[in-house]
C-alpha atoms as a printed R data frame, in Angstrom:
    type eleno elety resid chain resno       x       y       z
1   ATOM     1    CA   MET     A     1   0.493  -0.147  -0.008
2   ATOM     2    CA   ASP     A     2   1.601   3.546  -1.306
3   ATOM     3    CA   VAL     A     3   0.714   6.084   1.444
4   ATOM     4    CA   ARG     A     4   0.846   9.672   1.269
5   ATOM     5    CA   LYS     A     5   0.990  12.796   3.811
6   ATOM     6    CA   LEU     A     6  -2.006  15.991   3.117
7   ATOM     7    CA   ILE     A     7   0.269  18.928   2.673
8   ATOM     8    CA   LEU     A     8  -1.505  22.043   3.633
9   ATOM     9    CA   PHE     A     9  -2.257  24.590   0.792
10  ATOM    10    CA   GLY     A    10  -3.371  28.151   0.827
11  ATOM    11    CA   GLY     A    11  -5.182  28.365   3.722
12  ATOM    12    CA   ASN     A    12  -7.544  25.862   4.080
13  ATOM    13    CA   SER     A    13  -6.842  23.335   0.797
14  ATOM    14    CA   HIS     A    14  -4.838  20.146   1.209
15  ATOM    15    CA   VAL     A    15  -2.723  18.385  -1.225
16  ATOM    16    CA   ILE     A    16  -1.238  14.823  -1.733
17  ATOM    17    CA   SER     A    17   1.310  13.626  -4.601
18  ATOM    18    CA   LEU     A    18   0.216  11.119  -7.121
19  ATOM    19    CA   PRO     A    19   1.877   8.467  -7.662
20  ATOM    20    CA   LYS     A    20   3.613   8.689 -11.001
21  ATOM    21    CA   LYS     A    21   3.288   5.389 -12.625
22  ATOM    22    CA   TRP     A    22  -0.601   5.284 -12.106
23  ATOM    23    CA   LEU     A    23  -0.182   9.404 -14.065
24  ATOM    24    CA   ASP     A    24   1.918   7.512 -16.750
25  ATOM    25    CA   LEU     A    25  -0.858   4.460 -16.639
26  ATOM    26    CA   ASN     A    26  -3.537   6.938 -17.591
27  ATOM    27    CA   GLY     A    27  -1.665   9.249 -20.150
28  ATOM    28    CA   LEU     A    28  -1.897  12.290 -17.547
29  ATOM    29    CA   SER     A    29   0.028  15.558 -16.987
30  ATOM    30    CA   LYS     A    30  -0.061  18.854 -15.988
31  ATOM    31    CA   GLY     A    31  -3.591  20.287 -16.705
32  ATOM    32    CA   ASP     A    32  -5.095  16.868 -17.227
33  ATOM    33    CA   PRO     A    33  -8.770  17.257 -15.562
34  ATOM    34    CA   ILE     A    34  -9.038  13.908 -12.612
35  ATOM    35    CA   TYR     A    35 -12.729  13.123 -12.020
36  ATOM    36    CA   LEU     A    36 -13.761  12.347  -7.883
37  ATOM    37    CA   GLU     A    37 -16.164  10.507  -6.358
38  ATOM    38    CA   THR     A    38 -16.770   9.835  -2.136
39  ATOM    39    CA   GLU     A    39 -17.840   6.322  -1.505
40  ATOM    40    CA   GLY     A    40 -17.813   6.686   2.491
41  ATOM    41    CA   ASN     A    41 -14.772   6.924   3.555
42  ATOM    42    CA   LYS     A    42 -13.417   6.283   0.602
43  ATOM    43    CA   LEU     A    43 -11.552   8.732  -2.201
44  ATOM    44    CA   ILE     A    44 -11.803   7.574  -5.369
45  ATOM    45    CA   LEU     A    45  -9.794   9.297  -8.446
46  ATOM    46    CA   ASN     A    46 -10.812   8.824 -11.997
47  ATOM    47    CA   SER     A    47  -9.088   9.594 -15.556
48  ATOM    48    CA   VAL     A    48 -12.276   9.733 -16.724
49  ATOM    49    CA   ILE     A    49 -15.378  10.047 -16.141
50  ATOM    50    CA   SER     A    50 -17.089   7.485 -14.984
51  ATOM    51    CA   GLN     A    51 -20.263   6.848 -17.267
52  ATOM    52    CA   PRO     A    52 -24.409   5.518 -14.819
53  ATOM    53    CA   LYS     A    53 -24.576   2.206 -15.114
54  ATOM    54    CA   ALA     A    54 -27.943   1.971 -17.159
55  ATOM    55    CA   GLU     A    55 -30.832   0.879 -13.936
56  ATOM    56    CA   LYS     A    56 -32.432  -2.113 -14.809
57  ATOM    57    CA   MET     A    57 -36.677  -0.860 -14.550
58  ATOM    58    CA   GLU     A    58 -39.115  -3.607 -14.222
59  ATOM    59    CA   VAL     A    59 -42.533  -3.087 -14.872
60  ATOM    60    CA   VAL     A    60 -46.120  -5.069 -14.521
61  ATOM    61    CA   ILE     A    61 -48.821  -4.373 -16.232
62  ATOM    62    CA   ASN     A    62 -51.758  -6.065 -14.573
63  ATOM    63    CA   ILE     A    63 -54.229  -7.450 -17.067
64  ATOM    64    CA   ASP     A    64 -56.950  -7.730 -14.939
65  ATOM    65    CA   LYS     A    65 -61.004  -7.854 -15.740
66  ATOM    66    CA   GLY     A    66 -62.337  -4.591 -16.462
67  ATOM    67    CA   ILE     A    67 -59.097  -2.993 -17.964
68  ATOM    68    CA   ASN     A    68 -59.561  -1.957 -21.565
69  ATOM    69    CA   GLU     A    69 -57.664  -1.312 -24.466
70  ATOM    70    CA   THR     A    70 -57.274   2.078 -24.344
71  ATOM    71    CA   THR     A    71 -55.653   1.635 -20.713
72  ATOM    72    CA   ILE     A    72 -53.150  -1.135 -22.151
73  ATOM    73    CA   GLU     A    73 -52.058   1.195 -24.538
74  ATOM    74    CA   ARG     A    74 -51.600   4.166 -21.835
75  ATOM    75    CA   ASN     A    75 -50.155   2.163 -19.792
76  ATOM    76    CA   LEU     A    76 -47.683   0.465 -21.973
77  ATOM    77    CA   PHE     A    77 -46.493   4.339 -23.376
78  ATOM    78    CA   GLY     A    78 -46.010   5.576 -19.405
79  ATOM    79    CA   ALA     A    79 -43.605   2.187 -19.315
80  ATOM    80    CA   TYR     A    80 -41.716   2.228 -22.492
81  ATOM    81    CA   VAL     A    81 -41.547   6.287 -22.123
82  ATOM    82    CA   HIS     A    82 -40.292   6.451 -18.973
83  ATOM    83    CA   GLY     A    83 -37.474   3.909 -19.162
84  ATOM    84    CA   ALA     A    84 -38.838   0.403 -18.148
85  ATOM    85    CA   THR     A    85 -36.091  -1.597 -19.307
86  ATOM    86    CA   MET     A    86 -38.317  -5.080 -19.214
87  ATOM    87    CA   ILE     A    87 -42.143  -4.810 -19.524
88  ATOM    88    CA   VAL     A    88 -44.179  -8.124 -18.139
89  ATOM    89    CA   PHE     A    89 -48.235  -7.895 -18.786
90  ATOM    90    CA   SER     A    90 -50.096 -10.462 -16.835
91  ATOM    91    CA   GLY     A    91 -53.232 -10.804 -15.407
92  ATOM    92    CA   VAL     A    92 -56.543 -13.112 -15.285
93  ATOM    93    CA   GLU     A    93 -58.063 -11.066 -18.927
94  ATOM    94    CA   LEU     A    94 -54.427 -11.787 -20.176
95  ATOM    95    CA   LYS     A    95 -55.655 -14.191 -22.850
96  ATOM    96    CA   LYS     A    96 -58.411 -12.043 -24.123
97  ATOM    97    CA   HIS     A    97 -56.294  -9.084 -24.682
98  ATOM    98    CA   SER     A    98 -52.571 -10.973 -25.869
99  ATOM    99    CA   ASN     A    99 -52.850 -10.247 -29.671
100 ATOM   100    CA   LYS     A   100 -53.485  -6.312 -29.204
101 ATOM   101    CA   ILE     A   101 -50.951  -6.489 -26.590
102 ATOM   102    CA   ILE     A   102 -48.858  -8.070 -29.436
103 ATOM   103    CA   GLN     A   103 -49.536  -5.653 -32.136
104 ATOM   104    CA   LEU     A   104 -49.450  -2.740 -29.272
105 ATOM   105    CA   LEU     A   105 -45.223  -3.733 -28.736
106 ATOM   106    CA   LYS     A   106 -44.839  -3.752 -32.781
107 ATOM   107    CA   LYS     A   107 -45.573  -0.031 -32.770
108 ATOM   108    CA   TYR     A   108 -42.022   0.900 -30.544
109 ATOM   109    CA   VAL     A   109 -38.514   0.519 -31.515
110 ATOM   110    CA   ALA     A   110 -36.171  -2.033 -30.061
111 ATOM   111    CA   LEU     A   111 -39.174  -3.641 -27.990
112 ATOM   112    CA   GLU     A   112 -39.390  -7.545 -28.150
113 ATOM   113    CA   ILE     A   113 -40.973  -9.714 -26.346
114 ATOM   114    CA   VAL     A   114 -38.584 -12.559 -25.066
115 ATOM   115    CA   GLU     A   115 -41.310 -14.561 -23.260
116 ATOM   116    CA   HIS     A   116 -44.858 -15.635 -23.973
117 ATOM   117    CA   THR     A   117 -46.801 -17.713 -21.963
118 ATOM   118    CA   GLY     A   118 -50.085 -19.034 -21.179
119 ATOM   119    CA   SER     A   119 -49.269 -16.808 -17.493
120 ATOM   120    CA   LYS     A   120 -47.435 -13.380 -19.046
121 ATOM   121    CA   ILE     A   121 -46.137 -12.242 -21.741
122 ATOM   122    CA   LEU     A   122 -42.602 -10.003 -20.746
123 ATOM   123    CA   ALA     A   123 -40.747  -7.576 -23.309
124 ATOM   124    CA   LYS     A   124 -37.685  -6.145 -23.078
125 ATOM   125    CA   THR     A   125 -36.230  -3.153 -24.750
126 ATOM   126    CA   TYR     A   126 -32.672  -2.582 -26.224
127 ATOM   127    CA   ILE     A   127 -32.366   1.273 -26.406
128 ATOM   128    CA   ASP     A   128 -28.556   3.118 -25.158
129 ATOM   129    CA   SER     A   129 -29.894   6.198 -24.245
130 ATOM   130    CA   ALA     A   130 -26.704   7.584 -23.949
131 ATOM   131    CA   GLU     A   131 -25.838   6.113 -27.862
132 ATOM   132    CA   VAL     A   132 -29.141   7.960 -29.519
133 ATOM   133    CA   ASP     A   133 -28.624  10.881 -31.827
134 ATOM   134    CA   VAL     A   134 -31.938  12.906 -31.270
135 ATOM   135    CA   HIS     A   135 -31.332  15.083 -33.469
136 ATOM   136    CA   SER     A   136 -30.612  12.939 -36.765
137 ATOM   137    CA   PHE     A   137 -33.699  11.482 -36.350
138 ATOM   138    CA   ILE     A   138 -35.854  14.968 -35.768
139 ATOM   139    CA   ARG     A   139 -34.673  15.369 -39.492
140 ATOM   140    CA   ARG     A   140 -35.666  11.784 -40.373
141 ATOM   141    CA   ILE     A   141 -39.667  12.626 -38.699
142 ATOM   142    CA   ASP     A   142 -38.710  16.281 -40.916
143 ATOM   143    CA   ASN     A   143 -37.767  13.607 -44.040
144 ATOM   144    CA   THR     A   144 -40.910  11.837 -43.663
145 ATOM   145    CA   ILE     A   145 -43.571  15.029 -43.336
146 ATOM   146    CA   ARG     A   146 -42.087  16.803 -46.322
147 ATOM   147    CA   SER     A   147 -42.847  13.279 -48.169
148 ATOM   148    CA   MET     A   148 -46.061  13.583 -46.690
149 ATOM   149    CA   LEU     A   149 -47.349  16.474 -47.597
150 ATOM   150    CA   LEU     A   150 -46.001  15.841 -51.453
151 ATOM   151    CA   ASP     A   151 -47.943  12.807 -50.997
152 ATOM   152    CA   LEU     A   152 -50.744  14.945 -50.006
153 ATOM   153    CA   LYS     A   153 -50.204  17.226 -52.574
154 ATOM   154    CA   GLU     A   154 -50.619  14.250 -55.284
155 ATOM   155    CA   CYS     A   155 -54.041  13.106 -53.600
156 ATOM   156    CA   PHE     A   156 -55.361  16.494 -54.427
157 ATOM   157    CA   GLU     A   157 -54.336  16.127 -57.925
158 ATOM   158    CA   SER     A   158 -55.489  11.860 -57.862
159 ATOM   159    CA   GLU     A   159 -58.280  10.275 -57.336
160 ATOM   160    CA   GLY     A   160 -60.235   6.798 -56.960
161 ATOM   161    CA   LYS     A   161 -57.446   3.716 -57.005
162 ATOM   162    CA   ASP     A   162 -54.461   6.336 -56.730
163 ATOM   163    CA   MET     A   163 -55.485   8.067 -53.969
164 ATOM   164    CA   ASP     A   164 -56.508   5.353 -51.773
165 ATOM   165    CA   GLU     A   165 -52.474   4.179 -52.828
166 ATOM   166    CA   LEU     A   166 -51.364   7.586 -51.537
167 ATOM   167    CA   ILE     A   167 -53.754   7.552 -48.430
168 ATOM   168    CA   VAL     A   168 -51.955   4.095 -47.590
169 ATOM   169    CA   THR     A   169 -48.952   5.859 -47.737
170 ATOM   170    CA   ILE     A   170 -49.278   8.565 -45.947
171 ATOM   171    CA   LEU     A   171 -50.902   6.868 -42.800
172 ATOM   172    CA   GLN     A   172 -47.630   4.325 -43.145
173 ATOM   173    CA   ARG     A   173 -44.975   7.209 -43.099
174 ATOM   174    CA   GLU     A   174 -47.371   8.449 -39.878
175 ATOM   175    CA   GLU     A   175 -47.253   5.408 -38.106
176 ATOM   176    CA   ASN     A   176 -43.042   5.545 -38.325
177 ATOM   177    CA   ILE     A   177 -42.971   8.966 -37.048
178 ATOM   178    CA   ASP     A   178 -44.768   7.696 -33.836
179 ATOM   179    CA   LYS     A   179 -42.737   4.779 -33.348
180 ATOM   180    CA   ILE     A   180 -39.738   6.957 -33.913
181 ATOM   181    CA   LYS     A   181 -41.420  10.024 -31.672
182 ATOM   182    CA   ARG     A   182 -42.176   7.238 -28.818
183 ATOM   183    CA   MET     A   183 -38.058   6.290 -28.501
184 ATOM   184    CA   LEU     A   184 -37.928   9.979 -28.520
185 ATOM   185    CA   TYR     A   185 -39.167  10.498 -25.979
186 ATOM   186    CA   ARG     A   186 -38.262   8.024 -24.186
187 ATOM   187    CA   VAL     A   187 -34.141   9.418 -24.922
188 ATOM   188    CA   ILE     A   188 -35.063  12.624 -23.873
189 ATOM   189    CA   PHE     A   189 -36.595  12.100 -20.506
190 ATOM   190    CA   GLU     A   190 -33.992  10.063 -19.661
191 ATOM   191    CA   ARG     A   191 -31.685  12.566 -20.923
192 ATOM   192    CA   LEU     A   192 -33.450  14.921 -18.395
193 ATOM   193    CA   LYS     A   193 -33.942  13.125 -15.249
194 ATOM   194    CA   ASN     A   194 -30.164  12.036 -15.487
195 ATOM   195    CA   PRO     A   195 -27.794  14.373 -17.351
196 ATOM   196    CA   ALA     A   196 -24.637  12.697 -17.031
197 ATOM   197    CA   THR     A   197 -26.550  10.544 -19.542
198 ATOM   198    CA   LYS     A   198 -24.901  12.679 -22.148
199 ATOM   199    CA   GLU     A   199 -22.437  15.137 -20.498
200 ATOM   200    CA   SER     A   200 -21.972  17.120 -23.569
201 ATOM   201    CA   GLU     A   201 -25.636  18.406 -24.044
202 ATOM   202    CA   ASN     A   202 -27.223  20.992 -22.579
203 ATOM   203    CA   PRO     A   203 -30.860  20.230 -21.037
204 ATOM   204    CA   LEU     A   204 -32.445  23.596 -22.415
205 ATOM   205    CA   ASP     A   205 -31.801  21.158 -25.804
206 ATOM   206    CA   ASN     A   206 -33.482  18.830 -24.943
207 ATOM   207    CA   LEU     A   207 -36.968  20.471 -23.762
208 ATOM   208    CA   LYS     A   208 -36.611  22.591 -27.385
209 ATOM   209    CA   ASN     A   209 -36.221  18.863 -28.881
210 ATOM   210    CA   TRP     A   210 -38.726  17.556 -26.590
211 ATOM   211    CA   GLU     A   211 -41.094  20.750 -27.552
212 ATOM   212    CA   SER     A   212 -39.458  20.142 -31.277
213 ATOM   213    CA   ILE     A   213 -41.062  16.463 -31.503
214 ATOM   214    CA   LYS     A   214 -44.118  17.195 -29.681
215 ATOM   215    CA   ASN     A   215 -45.635  20.178 -32.615
216 ATOM   216    CA   LEU     A   216 -44.098  17.840 -35.553
217 ATOM   217    CA   GLU     A   217 -45.760  15.095 -34.163
218 ATOM   218    CA   LYS     A   218 -49.366  17.541 -33.990
219 ATOM   219    CA   ILE     A   219 -48.510  18.475 -37.841
220 ATOM   220    CA   SER     A   220 -47.709  14.884 -38.604
221 ATOM   221    CA   ASN     A   221 -51.205  13.852 -37.310
222 ATOM   222    CA   GLN     A   222 -53.212  16.167 -39.018
223 ATOM   223    CA   ILE     A   223 -52.021  15.344 -42.110
224 ATOM   224    CA   LYS     A   224 -53.006  11.857 -41.471
225 ATOM   225    CA   TYR     A   225 -56.717  13.511 -40.475
226 ATOM   226    CA   VAL     A   226 -57.013  15.109 -43.554
227 ATOM   227    CA   SER     A   227 -55.835  11.661 -45.965
228 ATOM   228    CA   GLU     A   228 -57.672   9.129 -44.199
229 ATOM   229    CA   ASN     A   229 -60.818  11.454 -42.794
230 ATOM   230    CA   ILE     A   230 -61.720  14.642 -44.840
231 ATOM   231    CA   LEU     A   231 -60.084  13.186 -48.742
232 ATOM   232    CA   LEU     A   232 -62.762   9.570 -48.354
233 ATOM   233    CA   LYS     A   233 -65.128  12.035 -47.604
234 ATOM   234    CA   HIS     A   234 -65.101  14.470 -49.628
235 ATOM   235    CA   GLY     A   235 -62.928  13.594 -52.271
236 ATOM   236    CA   ASN     A   236 -60.408  15.812 -53.897
237 ATOM   237    CA   CYS     A   237 -61.326  18.503 -51.693
238 ATOM   238    CA   LYS     A   238 -59.673  20.652 -54.816
239 ATOM   239    CA   ASP     A   239 -60.799  24.106 -52.406
240 ATOM   240    CA   VAL     A   240 -58.520  23.572 -50.135
241 ATOM   241    CA   ALA     A   241 -55.374  22.315 -51.858
242 ATOM   242    CA   GLY     A   242 -54.097  25.387 -52.781
243 ATOM   243    CA   TYR     A   243 -53.462  26.686 -48.924
244 ATOM   244    CA   VAL     A   244 -52.191  23.405 -48.248
245 ATOM   245    CA   GLU     A   245 -49.017  23.834 -50.348
246 ATOM   246    CA   ARG     A   246 -48.341  26.782 -48.777
247 ATOM   247    CA   ILE     A   247 -48.855  25.098 -45.977
248 ATOM   248    CA   ARG     A   248 -46.215  22.129 -47.606
249 ATOM   249    CA   GLU     A   249 -43.659  25.462 -48.392
250 ATOM   250    CA   MET     A   250 -43.734  27.421 -45.068
251 ATOM   251    CA   TYR     A   251 -43.542  24.172 -43.225
252 ATOM   252    CA   GLU     A   252 -40.171  23.856 -45.204
253 ATOM   253    CA   GLU     A   253 -39.202  27.283 -44.908
254 ATOM   254    CA   ILE     A   254 -38.935  27.193 -41.075
255 ATOM   255    CA   MET     A   255 -37.414  24.003 -40.484
256 ATOM   256    CA   LYS     A   256 -34.744  25.686 -43.008
257 ATOM   257    CA   CYS     A   257 -34.750  28.544 -40.369
258 ATOM   258    CA   PHE     A   258 -35.056  25.903 -37.674
259 ATOM   259    CA   TYR     A   259 -32.163  24.183 -38.579
260 ATOM   260    CA   LYS     A   260 -29.561  27.031 -38.846
261 ATOM   261    CA   ASN     A   261 -31.284  29.006 -35.273
262 ATOM   262    CA   ASP     A   262 -32.446  32.342 -38.107
263 ATOM   263    CA   VAL     A   263 -34.972  34.334 -35.835
264 ATOM   264    CA   HIS     A   264 -34.831  36.555 -38.866
265 ATOM   265    CA   CYS     A   265 -35.870  34.388 -41.527
266 ATOM   266    CA   ALA     A   266 -38.432  33.505 -38.717
267 ATOM   267    CA   ASP     A   267 -39.952  36.324 -38.406
268 ATOM   268    CA   ASN     A   268 -40.597  36.645 -41.648
269 ATOM   269    CA   ILE     A   269 -42.305  33.644 -42.196
270 ATOM   270    CA   SER     A   270 -44.407  34.658 -38.767
271 ATOM   271    CA   GLN     A   271 -45.619  37.397 -40.998
272 ATOM   272    CA   LYS     A   272 -46.393  34.501 -43.899
273 ATOM   273    CA   ILE     A   273 -48.480  32.880 -41.394
274 ATOM   274    CA   LYS     A   274 -50.884  35.618 -40.721
275 ATOM   275    CA   GLU     A   275 -51.512  36.430 -43.159
276 ATOM   276    CA   CYS     A   276 -52.324  32.753 -45.327
277 ATOM   277    CA   ARG     A   277 -54.971  33.072 -42.099
278 ATOM   278    CA   ILE     A   278 -56.057  35.958 -42.411
279 ATOM   279    CA   GLU     A   279 -57.092  34.912 -46.100
280 ATOM   280    CA   PHE     A   280 -58.128  31.517 -45.479
281 ATOM   281    CA   GLU     A   281 -60.604  32.864 -43.092
282 ATOM   282    CA   LYS     A   282 -61.509  35.197 -45.284
283 ATOM   283    CA   ASN     A   283 -62.249  34.239 -48.418
284 ATOM   284    CA   PHE     A   284 -63.625  30.014 -46.711
285 ATOM   285    CA   LYS     A   285 -66.615  29.886 -45.952
286 ATOM   286    CA   ASP     A   286 -68.459  27.675 -43.173
287 ATOM   287    CA   ASN     A   287 -69.236  24.567 -45.907
288 ATOM   288    CA   GLY     A   288 -66.697  22.372 -44.854
289 ATOM   289    CA   ARG     A   289 -66.078  23.035 -41.400
290 ATOM   290    CA   ASP     A   290 -63.935  19.841 -41.046
291 ATOM   291    CA   LYS     A   291 -61.846  21.148 -44.281
292 ATOM   292    CA   ARG     A   292 -61.769  24.172 -42.512
293 ATOM   293    CA   GLN     A   293 -60.680  23.150 -39.077
294 ATOM   294    CA   ILE     A   294 -58.011  21.125 -40.671
295 ATOM   295    CA   ILE     A   295 -56.140  24.274 -42.606
296 ATOM   296    CA   LEU     A   296 -56.377  26.016 -38.710
297 ATOM   297    CA   ASN     A   297 -55.564  23.563 -37.029
298 ATOM   298    CA   LEU     A   298 -52.165  23.372 -39.433
299 ATOM   299    CA   LEU     A   299 -51.816  27.292 -39.668
300 ATOM   300    CA   GLU     A   300 -51.390  27.445 -36.162
301 ATOM   301    CA   TYR     A   301 -49.139  24.176 -35.681
302 ATOM   302    CA   LEU     A   302 -46.711  25.901 -37.862
303 ATOM   303    CA   ARG     A   303 -46.561  29.018 -35.730
304 ATOM   304    CA   ASP     A   304 -45.716  27.006 -32.633
305 ATOM   305    CA   LEU     A   305 -43.132  25.405 -34.817
306 ATOM   306    CA   ASN     A   306 -41.602  28.777 -36.004
307 ATOM   307    CA   ARG     A   307 -41.533  29.844 -32.407
308 ATOM   308    CA   LEU     A   308 -38.572  27.236 -31.457
309 ATOM   309    CA   THR     A   309 -36.062  29.449 -33.590
310 ATOM   310    CA   TYR     A   310 -35.351  32.089 -30.833
């Protein structure tokens, strides 16, 4: 055992010398940081910062009498986002709901069934929050929304089987966005709860990312609503096609400003959104309440997304 004596340094501090062998072994020299941890009466020195070990967290979802599929879905979402590494479904009504549970699990990234018996379904997650590049996934969501808006534009110009196929494509794209969204919520929640998960990241960036994903999700859901409820009910909807195209153009401008954090550009787009809304409310009468509300919603979500550039 190597023993070192404390040396008084200044008025209140004490120092000890470190063994040269340990410094050489860890490639340390003057000015390099050394990280300190305390465990009771122990002081532990590290040449690199120690990352917290991922905690195993098991959540049991009871599938008892009276439970409905909405509650199962909500409980699964909560367990996944809050960082559960293992999710167990068990209870007297498990057999009745097992098919639905299996379908729900397919909607999540890196959540796989590892055990399925008559008494329980065990799903395990395989996500390392520290390794997920949130910004690249936000770009992926953005690119998918751009494709959905282009699909929607084609829907307005199509009919019959062609339009039906485009609508199916839009719904599939929106489902993919939902999977990514759930995974990102989980990752960001973990980083907010434990900032050491990603030391290089500003916690405020995580909050901004969370808001960005939430607004992108609203836009994708609204596009889905247009295709699923408006087009199928009212046909090609040429009376709103021009406004949807303007929304698509403004959306692309907003995201360009967002990536560059260009406040001046965002101010200009804010004015465009306002002018578009005034024009729409003036010219589009109440002959199609669903269609009217969908455009107003999209303009509102564009405004909220644009406000994240500051």
